[in-house]
VOPAGU-2260 file (C-alpha; in pm, 1 decimal, decimal comma):
REM VOPAGU-2260
SITE   aa  ch    i         X         Y         Z
SITE  UNK   A    0   10980,5    -562,6  -21182,0
SITE  UNK   A    1   10982,2    -214,5  -21034,7
SITE  UNK   A    2   10671,1     -23,6  -20934,1
SITE  UNK   A    3   10724,0     206,1  -21229,9
SITE  UNK   A    4   10721,4     -91,3  -21467,5
SITE  UNK   A    5   10404,9    -225,4  -21310,1
SITE  UNK   A    6   10222,4     102,2  -21365,2
SITE  UNK   A    7   10362,2     173,9  -21709,4
SITE  UNK   A    8   10027,8      71,3  -21858,1
SITE  UNK   A    9    9862,8     368,9  -21684,6
SITE  UNK   A   10   10052,3     631,9  -21881,8
SITE  UNK   A   11    9847,8     841,0  -22128,7
SITE  UNK   A   12    9893,8     732,8  -22490,0
SITE  UNK   A   13    9956,2     365,2  -22410,0
SITE  UNK   A   14    9741,1     132,9  -22622,2
SITE  UNK   A   15    9592,1    -165,8  -22440,7
SITE  UNK   A   16    9457,9    -481,5  -22606,2
SITE  UNK   A   17    9540,4    -324,7  -22942,7
SITE  UNK   A   18    9238,4     -93,6  -22940,6
SITE  UNK   A   19    9219,5     118,6  -22622,0
SITE  UNK   A   20    9441,9     427,7  -22600,1
SITE  UNK   A   21    9463,9     555,2  -22242,3
SITE  UNK   A   22    9378,6     922,7  -22190,4
SITE  UNK   A   23    9387,2     964,7  -21812,9
SITE  UNK   A   24    9331,3     784,3  -21483,6
SITE  UNK   A   25    8980,9     828,8  -21339,4
SITE  UNK   A   26    9026,0     636,5  -21014,7
SITE  UNK   A   27    9257,3     387,4  -20851,0
SITE  UNK   A   28    9232,6     154,3  -20553,4
SITE  UNK   A   29    9444,1    -109,6  -20392,7
SITE  UNK   A   30    9342,4    -375,2  -20642,6
SITE  UNK   A   31    9220,9    -207,4  -20958,1
SITE  UNK   A   32    9214,8     107,7  -21163,6
SITE  UNK   A   33    8969,5     285,7  -21393,7
SITE  UNK   A   34    9096,4     492,0  -21685,6
SITE  UNK   A   35    8936,8     700,1  -21957,8
SITE  UNK   A   36    9033,7     550,5  -22291,5
SITE  UNK   A   37    8962,9     603,6  -22658,3
SITE  UNK   A   38    8826,3     303,0  -22846,2
SITE  UNK   A   39    9025,9     323,8  -23167,5
SITE  UNK   A   40    8793,8     105,8  -23374,1
SITE  UNK   A   41    8466,3     266,4  -23262,9
SITE  UNK   A   42    8607,8     619,5  -23224,1
SITE  UNK   A   43    8432,9     639,7  -22887,7
SITE  UNK   A   44    8545,3     732,9  -22539,0
SITE  UNK   A   45    8499,8     451,9  -22288,3
SITE  UNK   A   46    8590,0     371,3  -21929,1
SITE  UNK   A   47    8831,4      81,6  -21895,6
SITE  UNK   A   48    8857,2    -101,3  -21563,2
SITE  UNK   A   49    9123,1    -362,1  -21496,8
SITE  UNK   A   50    9320,7    -514,2  -21211,1
SITE  UNK   A   51    9665,5    -397,0  -21119,1
SITE  UNK   A   52    9946,3    -647,9  -21172,6
SITE  UNK   A   53   10001,8    -693,4  -20797,1
SITE  UNK   A   54    9639,6    -808,0  -20758,4
SITE  UNK   A   55    9665,6   -1091,9  -21010,1
SITE  UNK   A   56    9798,1   -1333,0  -20746,0
SITE  UNK   A   57    9491,7   -1266,7  -20529,0
SITE  UNK   A   58    9235,0   -1525,4  -20637,6
SITE  UNK   A   59    8965,6   -1348,8  -20434,0
SITE  UNK   A   60    9027,0   -1020,9  -20617,6
SITE  UNK   A   61    9018,9   -1186,9  -20959,8
SITE  UNK   A   62    8694,8   -1371,4  -20880,0
SITE  UNK   A   63    8542,5   -1050,5  -20741,7
SITE  UNK   A   64    8632,0    -863,4  -21059,2
SITE  UNK   A   65    8466,5   -1125,0  -21279,2
SITE  UNK   A   66    8160,9   -1123,0  -21055,4
SITE  UNK   A   67    8123,2    -746,9  -21092,3
SITE  UNK   A   68    8125,8    -776,2  -21470,6
SITE  UNK   A   69    7860,1   -1050,5  -21468,9
SITE  UNK   A   70    7641,0    -860,8  -21225,1
SITE  UNK   A   71    7658,9    -534,9  -21422,4
SITE  UNK   A   72    7571,5    -712,2  -21748,4
SITE  UNK   A   73    7267,1    -884,2  -21598,5
SITE  UNK   A   74    7114,6    -558,4  -21469,0
SITE  UNK   A   75    6954,1    -376,6  -21761,2
SITE  UNK   A   76    6844,2     -63,2  -21579,1
SITE  UNK   A   77    6960,3     272,5  -21713,9
SITE  UNK   A   78    7074,3     342,1  -21358,2
SITE  UNK   A   79    7366,3      99,3  -21382,7
SITE  UNK   A   80    7682,3     176,8  -21580,0
SITE  UNK   A   81    7664,7     -44,4  -21889,8
SITE  UNK   A   82    7937,1    -304,8  -21945,1
SITE  UNK   A   83    7991,7    -351,6  -22318,5
SITE  UNK   A   84    8286,7    -591,4  -22328,4
SITE  UNK   A   85    8531,7    -794,4  -22121,6
SITE  UNK   A   86    8873,4    -938,2  -22200,5
SITE  UNK   A   87    9225,5   -1001,6  -22080,9
SITE  UNK   A   88    9526,9    -776,7  -22124,2
SITE  UNK   A   89    9866,3    -899,3  -22238,3
SITE  UNK   A   90    9985,6    -921,8  -21876,9
SITE  UNK   A   91    9695,1   -1150,0  -21787,5
SITE  UNK   A   92    9486,8    -884,2  -21611,2
SITE  UNK   A   93    9114,3    -906,6  -21676,2
SITE  UNK   A   94    8943,0    -590,5  -21792,4
SITE  UNK   A   95    8592,6    -466,5  -21860,2
SITE  UNK   A   96    8478,1    -191,1  -22092,5
SITE  UNK   A   97    8209,2      38,6  -21948,6
SITE  UNK   A   98    8026,7     345,3  -22069,0
SITE  UNK   A   99    8210,6     665,2  -21997,3
SITE  UNK   A  100    8028,4     880,2  -21743,2
SITE  UNK   A  101    8072,6    1254,9  -21727,3
SITE  UNK   A  102    7951,3    1398,5  -21398,6
SITE  UNK   A  103    8014,4    1366,7  -21026,7
SITE  UNK   A  104    7933,9    1119,1  -20753,3
SITE  UNK   A  105    7692,3    1209,6  -20476,6
SITE  UNK   A  106    7968,7    1195,0  -20217,0
SITE  UNK   A  107    8156,7    1479,2  -20382,7
SITE  UNK   A  108    7828,4    1662,8  -20440,8
SITE  UNK   A  109    7749,8    1663,7  -20067,7
SITE  UNK   A  110    8103,9    1770,4  -19984,6
SITE  UNK   A  111    8079,9    2067,1  -20218,7
SITE  UNK   A  112    7717,2    2170,9  -20161,7
SITE  UNK   A  113    7629,1    2034,0  -19819,2
SITE  UNK   A  114    7260,9    1954,5  -19760,7
SITE  UNK   A  115    7064,4    1882,4  -20076,2
SITE  UNK   A  116    6701,5    1985,5  -20129,6
SITE  UNK   A  117    6474,5    1712,3  -19997,0
SITE  UNK   A  118    6306,0    1657,8  -20333,5
SITE  UNK   A  119    6641,4    1616,4  -20510,4
SITE  UNK   A  120    6775,6    1380,2  -20245,6
SITE  UNK   A  121    6465,3    1160,4  -20262,9
SITE  UNK   A  122    6470,8    1158,6  -20643,6
SITE  UNK   A  123    6835,7    1047,8  -20649,9
SITE  UNK   A  124    6767,2     770,1  -20399,5
SITE  UNK   A  125    6462,9     647,9  -20594,0
SITE  UNK   A  126    6669,6     626,4  -20911,9
SITE  UNK   A  127    6933,5     424,7  -20727,4
SITE  UNK   A  128    6656,3     200,7  -20594,1
SITE  UNK   A  129    6558,3     116,7  -20952,1
SITE  UNK   A  130    6900,3     -40,4  -21006,9
SITE  UNK   A  131    6896,3    -205,4  -20664,2
SITE  UNK   A  132    6550,8    -350,5  -20731,8
SITE  UNK   A  133    6671,9    -518,6  -21051,4
SITE  UNK   A  134    6976,3    -652,8  -20868,1
SITE  UNK   A  135    6764,1    -793,6  -20586,5
SITE  UNK   A  136    6519,1    -943,2  -20836,9
SITE  UNK   A  137    6796,5   -1161,4  -20982,0
SITE  UNK   A  138    6946,0   -1243,7  -20641,8
SITE  UNK   A  139    7231,0    -989,1  -20627,8
SITE  UNK   A  140    7302,0    -792,0  -20308,7
SITE  UNK   A  141    7531,3    -495,6  -20367,1
SITE  UNK   A  142    7676,4    -475,5  -20012,9
SITE  UNK   A  143    7868,6    -155,0  -20080,4
SITE  UNK   A  144    7611,1     115,8  -20149,1
SITE  UNK   A  145    7741,2     460,2  -20056,0
SITE  UNK   A  146    7725,1     813,5  -20199,7
SITE  UNK   A  147    8056,8     771,5  -20383,0
SITE  UNK   A  148    7912,0     470,6  -20567,8
SITE  UNK   A  149    7613,8     673,1  -20691,2
SITE  UNK   A  150    7728,5     871,8  -20993,2
SITE  UNK   A  151    7522,9    1169,2  -21110,4
SITE  UNK   A  152    7516,0    1254,4  -21481,7
SITE  UNK   A  153    7292,2    1457,0  -21712,8
SITE  UNK   A  154    7082,5    1298,8  -21982,8
SITE  UNK   A  155    7061,5    1446,5  -22331,7
SITE  UNK   A  156    6757,2    1651,9  -22225,3
SITE  UNK   A  157    6943,0    1790,0  -21922,5
SITE  UNK   A  158    6760,0    1585,1  -21658,6
SITE  UNK   A  159    6955,2    1421,1  -21376,4
SITE  UNK   A  160    7032,8    1048,3  -21383,8
SITE  UNK   A  161    7197,0     842,4  -21109,6
SITE  UNK   A  162    7417,1     544,0  -21199,3
SITE  UNK   A  163    7499,5     274,5  -20941,9
SITE  UNK   A  164    7864,4     170,3  -20962,5
SITE  UNK   A  165    8093,9     -98,1  -20825,4
SITE  UNK   A  166    7925,5    -433,8  -20786,0
SITE  UNK   A  167    8270,6    -572,2  -20699,7
SITE  UNK   A  168    8174,4    -711,0  -20359,5
SITE  UNK   A  169    7818,6    -797,6  -20455,0
SITE  UNK   A  170    7677,0   -1125,2  -20331,7
SITE  UNK   A  171    7479,0   -1363,7  -20549,2
SITE  UNK   A  172    7205,9   -1524,8  -20338,2
SITE  UNK   A  173    7049,3   -1749,0  -20606,2
SITE  UNK   A  174    7173,8   -1998,0  -20861,2
SITE  UNK   A  175    7480,3   -2217,7  -20860,5
SITE  UNK   A  176    7721,6   -1933,8  -20782,5
SITE  UNK   A  177    7545,6   -1871,9  -20453,0
SITE  UNK   A  178    7709,4   -2183,3  -20310,7
SITE  UNK   A  179    8058,0   -2046,5  -20378,5
SITE  UNK   A  180    8233,8   -1921,2  -20066,1
SITE  UNK   A  181    8363,1   -1602,2  -20221,6
SITE  UNK   A  182    8424,4   -1464,6  -19872,8
SITE  UNK   A  183    8609,3   -1738,3  -19690,7
SITE  UNK   A  184    8599,3   -1572,5  -19349,4
SITE  UNK   A  185    8363,9   -1341,8  -19169,1
SITE  UNK   A  186    8576,8   -1048,7  -19279,4
SITE  UNK   A  187    8434,1    -699,0  -19291,0
SITE  UNK   A  188    8353,8    -600,2  -19649,5
SITE  UNK   A  189    8204,9    -267,6  -19743,2
SITE  UNK   A  190    8216,8      88,1  -19615,2
SITE  UNK   A  191    8163,8      94,4  -19236,7
SITE  UNK   A  192    7975,8     425,3  -19236,4
SITE  UNK   A  193    7695,9     266,2  -19443,3
SITE  UNK   A  194    7725,3     -90,2  -19318,8
SITE  UNK   A  195    7441,4    -272,6  -19143,9
SITE  UNK   A  196    7494,5    -442,4  -18804,8
SITE  UNK   A  197    7465,0    -789,9  -18954,4
SITE  UNK   A  198    7717,8    -706,6  -19225,8
SITE  UNK   A  199    7964,8    -599,7  -18959,6
SITE  UNK   A  200    7921,7    -938,2  -18794,5
SITE  UNK   A  201    7947,3   -1139,5  -19116,0
SITE  UNK   A  202    7956,2   -1022,2  -19476,9
SITE  UNK   A  203    7835,3   -1364,4  -19591,2
SITE  UNK   A  204    7518,6   -1374,3  -19379,3
SITE  UNK   A  205    7335,7   -1082,5  -19533,6
SITE  UNK   A  206    7042,9   -1040,0  -19767,4
SITE  UNK   A  207    6875,6    -755,6  -19954,7
SITE  UNK   A  208    6787,0    -577,7  -19632,2
SITE  UNK   A  209    7151,1    -483,3  -19577,6
SITE  UNK   A  210    7122,1    -268,6  -19892,5
SITE  UNK   A  211    6809,7    -108,4  -19747,7
SITE  UNK   A  212    7010,2      -6,4  -19441,2
SITE  UNK   A  213    7271,1     152,5  -19668,3
SITE  UNK   A  214    7001,0     337,8  -19865,3
SITE  UNK   A  215    6867,1     484,1  -19540,8
SITE  UNK   A  216    7216,5     598,0  -19441,3
SITE  UNK   A  217    7270,9     752,9  -19785,5
SITE  UNK   A  218    6938,4     937,5  -19774,1
SITE  UNK   A  219    7021,7    1070,0  -19427,4
SITE  UNK   A  220    7354,0    1207,4  -19553,5
SITE  UNK   A  221    7206,5    1367,0  -19865,2
SITE  UNK   A  222    6941,0    1547,6  -19661,5
SITE  UNK   A  223    7151,5    1648,9  -19358,8
SITE  UNK   A  224    7501,8    1668,9  -19505,3
SITE  UNK   A  225    7638,7    1415,8  -19258,2
SITE  UNK   A  226    7623,9    1044,3  -19180,7
SITE  UNK   A  227    7371,8     907,4  -18928,0
SITE  UNK   A  228    7642,4     757,7  -18701,3
SITE  UNK   A  229    7932,9     987,0  -18618,0
SITE  UNK   A  230    8241,6     854,2  -18440,6
SITE  UNK   A  231    8610,1     935,2  -18403,8
SITE  UNK   A  232    8736,9     578,3  -18430,2
SITE  UNK   A  233    8630,6     248,3  -18581,4
SITE  UNK   A  234    8548,2      74,3  -18247,2
SITE  UNK   A  235    8326,9     366,7  -18146,1
SITE  UNK   A  236    8155,4     362,8  -18486,3
SITE  UNK   A  237    8086,3      -9,7  -18461,5
SITE  UNK   A  238    7943,1      33,4  -18113,0
SITE  UNK   A  239    7707,8     308,5  -18226,7
SITE  UNK   A  240    7585,8     111,7  -18526,6
SITE  UNK   A  241    7526,1    -197,5  -18316,7
SITE  UNK   A  242    7383,1     -38,5  -18003,4
SITE  UNK   A  243    7283,3     327,3  -18038,8
SITE  UNK   A  244    7010,5     504,3  -18238,9
SITE  UNK   A  245    7111,1     723,4  -18532,1
SITE  UNK   A  246    7108,4    1101,8  -18530,6
SITE  UNK   A  247    6756,1    1220,3  -18609,2
SITE  UNK   A  248    6688,0    1415,8  -18925,6
SITE  UNK   A  249    6498,5    1671,8  -18718,8
SITE  UNK   A  250    6812,4    1737,0  -18512,3
SITE  UNK   A  251    7047,2    1774,8  -18807,4
SITE  UNK   A  252    6793,2    1952,4  -19029,2
SITE  UNK   A  253    6487,7    2094,3  -18851,6
SITE  UNK   A  254    6299,5    2169,1  -19175,5
SITE  UNK   A  255    6308,3    1805,0  -19289,9
SITE  UNK   A  256    5962,0    1640,6  -19301,4
SITE  UNK   A  257    5889,6    1423,3  -18999,5
SITE  UNK   A  258    5747,5    1156,6  -19228,2
SITE  UNK   A  259    6079,7    1134,4  -19410,9
SITE  UNK   A  260    6252,3    1095,1  -19075,7
SITE  UNK   A  261    6032,7     793,8  -19002,6
SITE  UNK   A  262    6130,0     638,3  -19335,7
SITE  UNK   A  263    6501,9     676,3  -19257,4
SITE  UNK   A  264    6457,3     539,3  -18906,2
SITE  UNK   A  265    6282,4     229,5  -19038,5
SITE  UNK   A  266    6568,8     168,8  -19281,1
SITE  UNK   A  267    6818,2     193,7  -18993,4
SITE  UNK   A  268    6652,8     -43,9  -18749,6
SITE  UNK   A  269    6897,6    -284,9  -18591,3
SITE  UNK   A  270    6708,7    -604,2  -18675,0
SITE  UNK   A  271    6669,6    -679,6  -19046,5
SITE  UNK   A  272    6311,1    -801,1  -18998,9
SITE  UNK   A  273    6213,6    -457,8  -18862,3
SITE  UNK   A  274    6326,8    -276,6  -19177,5
SITE  UNK   A  275    6147,8    -249,6  -19508,9
SITE  UNK   A  276    6133,3    -602,9  -19650,4
SITE  UNK   A  277    6196,3    -480,5  -20007,1
SITE  UNK   A  278    6287,5    -159,0  -20185,1
SITE  UNK   A  279    5932,8    -148,3  -20325,6
SITE  UNK   A  280    5782,8     -69,6  -19985,5
SITE  UNK   A  281    6062,3     177,8  -19918,6
SITE  UNK   A  282    6002,0     352,2  -20251,2
SITE  UNK   A  283    5627,0     374,4  -20187,4
SITE  UNK   A  284    5688,0     555,8  -19857,9
SITE  UNK   A  285    5932,6     795,2  -20026,6
SITE  UNK   A  286    5685,2     893,8  -20295,6
SITE  UNK   A  287    5515,5    1179,3  -20099,0
SITE  UNK   A  288    5852,0    1356,6  -20074,3
SITE  UNK   A  289    5959,0    1306,3  -20437,0
SITE  UNK   A  290    5894,6    1526,1  -20740,7
SITE  UNK   A  291    5629,0    1417,0  -20989,2
SITE  UNK   A  292    5879,1    1220,8  -21196,1
SITE  UNK   A  293    5947,9    1007,0  -20889,2
SITE  UNK   A  294    5618,0     823,5  -20941,7
SITE  UNK   A  295    5763,4     659,0  -21253,1
SITE  UNK   A  296    6057,0     526,5  -21049,8
SITE  UNK   A  297    5826,6     390,4  -20780,5
SITE  UNK   A  298    5608,0     215,6  -21037,0
SITE  UNK   A  299    5906,6      54,8  -21209,5
SITE  UNK   A  300    6055,4     -59,7  -20878,2
SITE  UNK   A  301    5727,5    -215,7  -20771,3
SITE  UNK   A  302    5677,1    -398,2  -21101,0
SITE  UNK   A  303    6028,8    -544,2  -21084,7
SITE  UNK   A  304    5993,2    -659,5  -20724,1
SITE  UNK   A  305    5642,2    -796,6  -20780,5
SITE  UNK   A  306    5746,3    -982,8  -21097,8
SITE  UNK   A  307    6026,4   -1149,6  -20900,1
SITE  UNK   A  308    5778,4   -1260,7  -20633,4
SITE  UNK   A  309    5982,1   -1106,8  -20353,2
SITE  UNK   A  310    5700,7    -920,1  -20179,1
SITE  UNK   A  311    5479,5   -1224,6  -20136,3
SITE  UNK   A  312    5761,3   -1428,4  -19980,0
SITE  UNK   A  313    5837,0   -1179,0  -19701,9
SITE  UNK   A  314    5716,6   -1249,2  -19350,1
SITE  UNK   A  315    5606,5    -950,4  -19143,9
SITE  UNK   A  316    5612,6    -885,1  -18771,0
SITE  UNK   A  317    5274,5    -920,2  -18604,1
SITE  UNK   A  318    5268,8    -548,6  -18525,1
SITE  UNK   A  319    5321,0    -448,0  -18886,1
SITE  UNK   A  320    5063,0    -515,6  -19158,7
SITE  UNK   A  321    5199,9    -662,7  -19481,3
SITE  UNK   A  322    5259,3    -403,8  -19753,1
SITE  UNK   A  323    5052,7    -408,3  -20071,6
SITE  UNK   A  324    5175,3    -622,2  -20358,8
SITE  UNK   A  325    5207,1    -322,5  -20586,5
SITE  UNK   A  326    5201,8      48,5  -20575,0
SITE  UNK   A  327    4838,7      63,5  -20580,3
SITE  UNK   A  328    4923,7      94,6  -20210,5
SITE  UNK   A  329    4885,7     413,9  -20019,0
SITE  UNK   A  330    4985,7     654,4  -20291,8
SITE  UNK   A  331    4798,2     498,4  -20582,3
SITE  UNK   A  332    4490,6     422,6  -20373,3
SITE  UNK   A  333    4482,3     781,7  -20254,7
SITE  UNK   A  334    4531,1     901,5  -20609,4
SITE  UNK   A  335    4244,8     681,9  -20730,1
SITE  UNK   A  336    4013,6     810,6  -20459,6
SITE  UNK   A  337    4116,1    1165,2  -20540,9
SITE  UNK   A  338    4049,4    1115,0  -20910,6
SITE  UNK   A  339    3711,2     957,0  -20840,2
SITE  UNK   A  340    3615,9    1239,8  -20607,8
SITE  UNK   A  341    3739,0    1490,6  -20862,6
SITE  UNK   A  342    3523,9    1329,3  -21134,3
SITE  UNK   A  343    3218,5    1328,7  -20909,8
SITE  UNK   A  344    3285,7    1688,9  -20821,4
SITE  UNK   A  345    3310,0    1780,2  -21187,4
SITE  UNK   A  346    2977,0    1606,0  -21261,9
SITE  UNK   A  347    2814,4    1787,8  -20972,5
SITE  UNK   A  348    2966,3    2114,4  -21084,3
SITE  UNK   A  349    2836,4    2067,2  -21438,6
SITE  UNK   A  350    2486,3    1992,8  -21305,5
SITE  UNK   A  351    2499,4    2296,6  -21081,3
SITE  UNK   A  352    2626,0    2506,1  -21371,5
SITE  UNK   A  353    2334,2    2404,3  -21591,9
SITE  UNK   A  354    2089,7    2476,7  -21308,5
SITE  UNK   A  355    2242,3    2818,0  -21249,7
SITE  UNK   A  356    2229,8    2893,6  -21622,5
SITE  UNK   A  357    1860,1    2807,4  -21639,5
SITE  UNK   A  358    1783,6    3010,9  -21328,2
SITE  UNK   A  359    1996,3    3297,4  -21457,4
SITE  UNK   A  360    1820,4    3297,2  -21795,0
SITE  UNK   A  361    1482,4    3290,5  -21624,8
SITE  UNK   A  362    1587,8    3576,9  -21401,6
SITE  UNK   A  363    1702,7    3782,0  -21699,1
SITE  UNK   A  364    1376,2    3718,4  -21885,5
SITE  UNK   A  365    1162,2    3800,9  -21587,4
SITE  UNK   A  366    1374,1    4106,3  -21507,0
SITE  UNK   A  367    1358,0    4228,7  -21866,6
SITE  UNK   A  368     983,4    4179,9  -21883,9
SITE  UNK   A  369     941,4    4354,6  -21553,1
SITE  UNK   A  370    1150,4    4646,5  -21674,9
SITE  UNK   A  371     938,8    4671,3  -21988,8
SITE  UNK   A  372     617,0    4655,5  -21792,2
SITE  UNK   A  373     754,1    4909,1  -21549,0
SITE  UNK   A  374     803,1    5143,5  -21840,0
SITE  UNK   A  375     448,8    5077,4  -21960,4
SITE  UNK   A  376     281,3    5101,5  -21622,1
SITE  UNK   A  377     471,9    5374,6  -21441,0
SITE  UNK   A  378     244,6    5661,0  -21350,9
SITE  UNK   A  379     372,3    6018,3  -21353,9
SITE  UNK   A  380     313,1    6216,6  -21039,5
SITE  UNK   A  381      13,5    6401,3  -21183,8
SITE  UNK   A  382     -52,6    6224,6  -21512,7
SITE  UNK   A  383    -315,1    5968,7  -21608,5
SITE  UNK   A  384    -266,1    5591,5  -21589,1
SITE  UNK   A  385     -99,6    5397,0  -21870,0
SITE  UNK   A  386    -331,2    5339,1  -22160,5
SITE  UNK   A  387    -384,7    5004,3  -22325,9
SITE  UNK   A  388    -347,5    4781,7  -22017,3
SITE  UNK   A  389    -627,4    4534,3  -21982,6
SITE  UNK   A  390    -738,5    4483,1  -21622,8
SITE  UNK   A  391    -684,8    4129,8  -21490,4
SITE  UNK   A  392    -687,7    3961,8  -21154,8
SITE  UNK   A  393    -395,5    3730,7  -21245,9
SITE  UNK   A  394     -80,8    3793,1  -21045,6
SITE  UNK   A  395     154,6    3630,8  -21300,8
SITE  UNK   A  396     467,5    3797,5  -21442,7
SITE  UNK   A  397     398,6    3987,5  -21766,4
SITE  UNK   A  398     488,2    3816,2  -22093,0
SITE  UNK   A  399     591,6    4042,3  -22377,7
SITE  UNK   A  400     605,8    3894,6  -22727,3
SITE  UNK   A  401     749,8    4061,3  -23034,2
SITE  UNK   A  402     671,9    3950,5  -23385,2
SITE  UNK   A  403     934,2    3982,2  -23659,0
SITE  UNK   A  404     732,9    4220,9  -23868,7
SITE  UNK   A  405     762,4    4582,5  -23962,2
SITE  UNK   A  406     526,8    4669,1  -23681,5
SITE  UNK   A  407     560,7    4580,0  -23318,1
SITE  UNK   A  408     252,5    4506,2  -23106,3
SITE  UNK   A  409     254,3    4744,5  -22817,7
SITE  UNK   A  410      21,5    4940,2  -22602,0
SITE  UNK   A  411    -232,7    5133,0  -22812,4
SITE  UNK   A  412    -120,7    5490,0  -22853,5
SITE  UNK   A  413    -251,8    5783,1  -23050,7
SITE  UNK   A  414    -123,5    5746,0  -23404,9
SITE  UNK   A  415    -127,5    6121,7  -23455,2
SITE  UNK   A  416     108,3    6166,2  -23162,4
SITE  UNK   A  417     388,0    5962,4  -23329,5
SITE  UNK   A  418     457,2    6081,4  -23682,9
SITE  UNK   A  419     500,6    5801,5  -23936,4
SITE  UNK   A  420     385,1    5527,0  -23701,9
SITE  UNK   A  421     140,3    5250,3  -23794,6
SITE  UNK   A  422     -67,7    5089,4  -23526,5
SITE  UNK   A  423    -102,1    4711,9  -23533,7
SITE  UNK   A  424    -449,4    4565,9  -23556,7
SITE  UNK   A  425    -340,6    4253,5  -23371,8
SITE  UNK   A  426    -585,8    4221,5  -23082,4
SITE  UNK   A  427    -343,1    4003,3  -22876,9
SITE  UNK   A  428    -267,0    4187,3  -22551,4
SITE  UNK   A  429      99,4    4256,3  -22476,5
SITE  UNK   A  430      78,2    4223,8  -22100,0
SITE  UNK   A  431    -167,5    4146,0  -21824,5
SITE  UNK   A  432    -136,9    4318,5  -21489,6
SITE  UNK   A  433    -357,0    4364,5  -21185,7
SITE  UNK   A  434    -587,1    4667,2  -21222,0
SITE  UNK   A  435    -404,5    4985,6  -21130,4
SITE  UNK   A  436    -718,4    5206,4  -21164,0
SITE  UNK   A  437   -1091,1    5142,3  -21183,4
SITE  UNK   A  438   -1200,0    5020,4  -21528,8
SITE  UNK   A  439   -1414,5    5327,1  -21578,9
SITE  UNK   A  440   -1118,3    5560,0  -21538,0
SITE  UNK   A  441    -894,7    5349,1  -21767,2
SITE  UNK   A  442   -1122,3    5416,8  -22064,2
SITE  UNK   A  443   -1051,1    5791,4  -22034,9
SITE  UNK   A  444    -681,1    5741,1  -22088,1
SITE  UNK   A  445    -686,2    5613,2  -22449,9
SITE  UNK   A  446    -627,1    5954,8  -22601,7
SITE  UNK   A  447    -345,7    6052,8  -22361,8
SITE  UNK   A  448      21,9    5985,1  -22434,4
SITE  UNK   A  449     226,8    5865,1  -22134,1
SITE  UNK   A  450     510,1    6092,9  -22035,8
SITE  UNK   A  451     707,5    5796,1  -21902,7
SITE  UNK   A  452     755,9    5456,2  -22057,4
SITE  UNK   A  453     885,5    5304,8  -22378,4
SITE  UNK   A  454     929,0    5509,9  -22689,1
SITE  UNK   A  455     885,4    5284,2  -22991,8
SITE  UNK   A  456    1024,6    5407,7  -23318,7
SITE  UNK   A  457     906,6    5167,6  -23587,1
SITE  UNK   A  458    1099,5    5151,9  -23912,3
SITE  UNK   A  459     914,5    5304,1  -24212,4
SITE  UNK   A  460     761,2    5030,1  -24424,4
SITE  UNK   A  461     938,0    5141,5  -24742,6
SITE  UNK   A  462    1278,2    5093,8  -24577,8
SITE  UNK   A  463    1221,7    4720,0  -24515,7
SITE  UNK   A  464    1343,4    4480,4  -24781,5
SITE  UNK   A  465    1218,3    4127,2  -24713,1
SITE  UNK   A  466    1483,9    3858,0  -24742,3
SITE  UNK   A  467    1370,7    3497,5  -24742,2
SITE  UNK   A  468    1693,3    3339,4  -24610,8
SITE  UNK   A  469    1767,1    3592,7  -24336,8
SITE  UNK   A  470    1593,2    3648,5  -24006,0
SITE  UNK   A  471    1359,0    3947,1  -24003,5
SITE  UNK   A  472    1489,4    4269,1  -23853,9
SITE  UNK   A  473    1333,5    4394,8  -23532,6
SITE  UNK   A  474    1263,3    4765,4  -23489,9
SITE  UNK   A  475    1492,0    4967,3  -23269,1
SITE  UNK   A  476    1366,2    4997,3  -22914,6
SITE  UNK   A  477    1522,7    5241,8  -22670,5
SITE  UNK   A  478    1424,9    5126,9  -22322,8
SITE  UNK   A  479    1593,2    5418,2  -22149,9
SITE  UNK   A  480    1460,3    5710,5  -22356,4
SITE  UNK   A  481    1277,0    5975,4  -22148,8
SITE  UNK   A  482    1342,4    5779,5  -21826,7
SITE  UNK   A  483    1391,3    6006,2  -21523,3
């Protein structure tokens, strides 16, 4: 069979398994291929992944393909490409039907745009960590996390969503399948640029912390535009990963937060026990650099890891305190303290507001009364004292009361001086002030009208119409008339 015959199934228009019409090739590797196809029965575009004919004799490749399908089905996160069906083609090649993704992978995004904004980079990594957390919770280690396996799409509302792809070389660490020697030798599996030191030594002897190394390398590349270990050849790259420190974020991007640099450095520590024990602790430390929506990712990651009991089973170095069991860790605890302080501050502010309102009202009343008394008691340069002020030794602020009647109690004035006015017979004094003049002189002032003070214009009695269900009308008082 010629090469052209082997790849005849990749031509557009070919119908596979009686229901998938190929539209175009999306990607192809040494063992398998992914094509965009039209599901004839569902009238839906799907992604169809199957092995190439030359890979069918490779038992390792066939087993790896089946493992990827099982792993993808078990992970229910929205951040994993859904597998909806599996089957076998007429030539014996296994296939899987996946949701069709329209977007770009983060590897191509960095190539085209270079450095990403820190908030975007952290958000993308946190979304990927949601899928990784679910995989780790059921005992699956991805082992091939890299920017090209993180696919960026847009949801229906336009928000960004990262999908983790290619669980083909994933390792199952629990259950009966964990005893299967899927990797018969200590061969190198994965992408060297994002591979942990222990994975370089043996792909079989790794756990979830090898994925944490890869996440740190991915985050470094998204933020700086380049990988943390740069080499010209594979031996040099392996030496740097095993022996040398990574390039610092502050060197490749000076404006990157130093705290984020510390997070990346902890992910890329040579010994697995020195890294973050789970993605929950990693996500909690990334939260300060994420947008607000990142808190939801951190909470979901923590719940998944805590429900699986992974945090409690981790042993910590003596120099490092164990992380909290949930995200009521640093971020949530700080948020709780902040909310409590904010509530206490609001209570204090409300109390202070009420106090200020009472003091302000009292000040207005006292100021208004003082202004009224000032008008009643101001002496002209050459005129007589104000009439109608009873002498008193009390030094209390004046209290002026008005009664809702057609007449207003005020200082006694000459009725003949104000046409149409009616003097009240109410003997209640309107104000009490310290004596401004001797009592004997005050009696001489009853017949004199003050040139300064309050002019009171009472409403004529015939113009008032009493209404039982309405408040009585007060007479008009002009406090600023004849003031100089």
